[in-house]
C-alpha positions in Angstrom: -21.0 109.9 76.7 -24.2 110.8 74.4 -25.4 109.0 71.4 -25.1 111.5 68.4 -28.5 112.3 66.5 -28.6 111.8 62.8 -28.4 115.5 62.1 -24.9 115.7 63.9 -23.3 113.0 61.9 -22.2 115.4 58.9 -23.4 112.9 56.4 -23.4 113.9 52.5 -26.1 114.7 50.6 -26.3 112.6 47.3 -24.7 115.2 45.3 -21.9 115.8 47.7 -21.1 112.0 47.5 -21.1 112.1 43.7 -18.6 114.8 43.6 -16.4 113.7 46.4 -13.0 112.0 45.8 -13.6 108.3 45.9 -11.6 105.5 47.8 -9.7 103.9 44.9 -11.5 100.5 45.3 -13.9 98.9 42.7 -16.1 96.1 44.0 -17.3 93.1 41.7 -20.1 91.1 42.5 -20.3 87.8 40.5 -23.1 85.8 40.5 -24.5 86.7 44.0 -27.9 85.4 44.8 -29.3 87.3 47.8 -30.6 90.6 47.0 -30.0 91.6 50.8 -26.3 90.7 50.5 -26.5 92.9 47.2 -27.9 95.9 49.2 -25.6 95.4 52.1 -22.7 95.8 49.9 -24.0 98.9 48.3 -24.4 100.5 51.8 -20.7 99.3 52.8 -19.6 101.1 49.4 -21.4 104.3 50.1 -20.0 104.1 53.6 -16.3 104.1 52.3 -16.8 106.2 49.2 -16.2 103.4 46.9 -15.7 104.3 43.5 -18.1 101.8 41.6 -19.6 98.2 42.0 -20.0 95.8 39.0 -22.8 93.4 39.2 -22.1 90.4 37.0 -24.1 87.1 36.0 -26.9 86.5 38.0 -26.4 89.2 40.3 -29.5 91.4 40.6 -29.7 95.0 39.9 -31.3 98.0 41.3 -34.1 99.2 41.3 -35.3 96.4 43.3 -37.2 96.4 46.3 -35.6 93.6 48.1 -32.1 95.5 47.6 -33.3 98.8 48.5 -34.4 97.2 52.0 -30.6 96.9 53.1 -29.1 99.4 50.9 -31.3 102.4 52.2 -30.7 104.4 49.4 -27.0 103.6 48.9 -28.2 102.5 45.1 -28.7 106.3 44.4 -25.2 107.2 45.3 -22.7 104.4 44.2 -22.1 104.2 40.7 -22.7 100.6 39.5 -23.0 98.8 36.1 -24.1 95.2 35.0 -22.0 93.0 33.0 -23.4 89.5 32.2 -19.5 88.0 32.2 -17.2 88.8 34.9 -14.5 87.9 32.5 -15.2 91.0 30.3 -15.1 93.3 33.6 -11.6 91.9 34.5 -10.6 92.3 31.0 -11.7 95.9 31.1 -10.4 96.9 34.4 -6.8 95.4 33.4 -6.6 97.5 30.5 -7.2 100.5 32.8 -4.2 99.4 34.9 -6.4 98.2 38.0 -5.2 95.6 40.0 -7.7 92.9 40.1 -8.0 90.4 43.3 -10.4 87.9 44.2 -11.6 87.4 47.7 -11.0 83.4 48.1 -9.5 80.8 49.6 -6.9 79.3 46.9 -3.5 78.1 46.7 -0.8 81.2 47.2 -3.5 83.6 48.6 -2.2 86.3 50.8 -4.0 86.4 54.2 -5.6 90.0 54.6 -3.8 90.8 57.6 -0.4 90.4 55.5 -1.6 92.1 52.3 0.1 95.5 51.6 -1.5 98.2 49.9 0.5 99.9 47.1 -1.0 103.6 47.4 0.0 104.2 43.8 -2.5 101.4 42.5 -6.4 101.1 42.3 -7.9 97.8 43.2 -10.8 95.9 42.2 -11.9 93.1 44.4 -14.3 90.1 43.4 -16.7 88.5 45.6 -18.3 85.3 44.5 -21.6 83.4 44.7 -22.5 82.5 48.4 -22.1 78.7 47.9 -19.6 78.4 45.1 -17.5 81.6 45.8 -15.4 83.2 42.9 -15.6 81.2 39.9 -12.3 79.3 38.8 -12.2 81.0 35.3 -12.1 84.5 37.1 -9.4 83.5 39.5 -7.3 82.6 36.6 -7.6 85.9 35.2 -6.8 87.8 38.7 -3.7 89.5 39.7 -3.8 87.5 43.1 -6.0 86.4 45.8 -6.6 87.5 49.6 -8.1 85.3 51.8 -9.5 86.3 55.1 -7.9 84.2 58.1 -10.8 82.3 60.0 -10.1 80.0 62.9 -13.5 78.3 63.4 -15.1 75.2 61.9 -17.0 76.9 59.0 -14.1 78.7 57.1 -16.7 80.8 55.1 -18.3 84.2 55.8 -21.3 85.7 54.3 -20.5 87.7 51.3 -21.8 91.2 52.9 -19.7 90.5 55.9 -16.3 89.6 53.8 -16.9 92.7 52.1 -17.1 94.8 55.2 -14.1 93.3 56.5 -11.9 93.4 53.4 -13.1 97.0 52.3 -12.5 98.4 55.9 -9.1 96.6 56.2 -8.0 98.1 52.7 -9.5 101.4 53.6 -7.5 101.8 56.9 -4.4 100.7 55.4 -4.6 103.6 52.9 -2.2 106.4 54.3 -4.3 109.1 53.0 -7.6 107.7 54.3 -6.0 107.1 57.8 -5.7 111.1 58.0 -9.1 111.7 57.3 -10.4 109.0 60.2 -9.0 111.2 63.0 -11.6 113.1 64.7 
């Protein structure tokens, strides 16, 4: 076994990324404080060809040196838009027939491992503030909630980690994407 060199990884150019068929997932960051978390989410979105990121409320936007440190150029590839109010984004996406889900611990949440993807739907996932999570007013407008099962004492994960877990899970559950993962 030999570690691959960067030139062996078949990375897309920015232009190739822009024209590639995107994974039908949209990410919404609402009131995320950490610039490192924002950059990490951009990098995850780039990795899985995510369609778009909505940055809402106090969530910082590119260009930003601190976001760039962890995004490593992903702010140049992934489409993004800023909205002051997450409720306007939820309303807009629902009008476009996007299923909006909060990633949060709530009554009647579906555990991620039990969530089944409908391949005919496009999904938007809301990730909230590092301390307070997804705002109740946003949860009330969502089509449902997904919870990441946790067994330890903390029952909370960093938002960048949560995004990686949920995006990977939904990505691999998508039947058309499973084919493209085979080497």
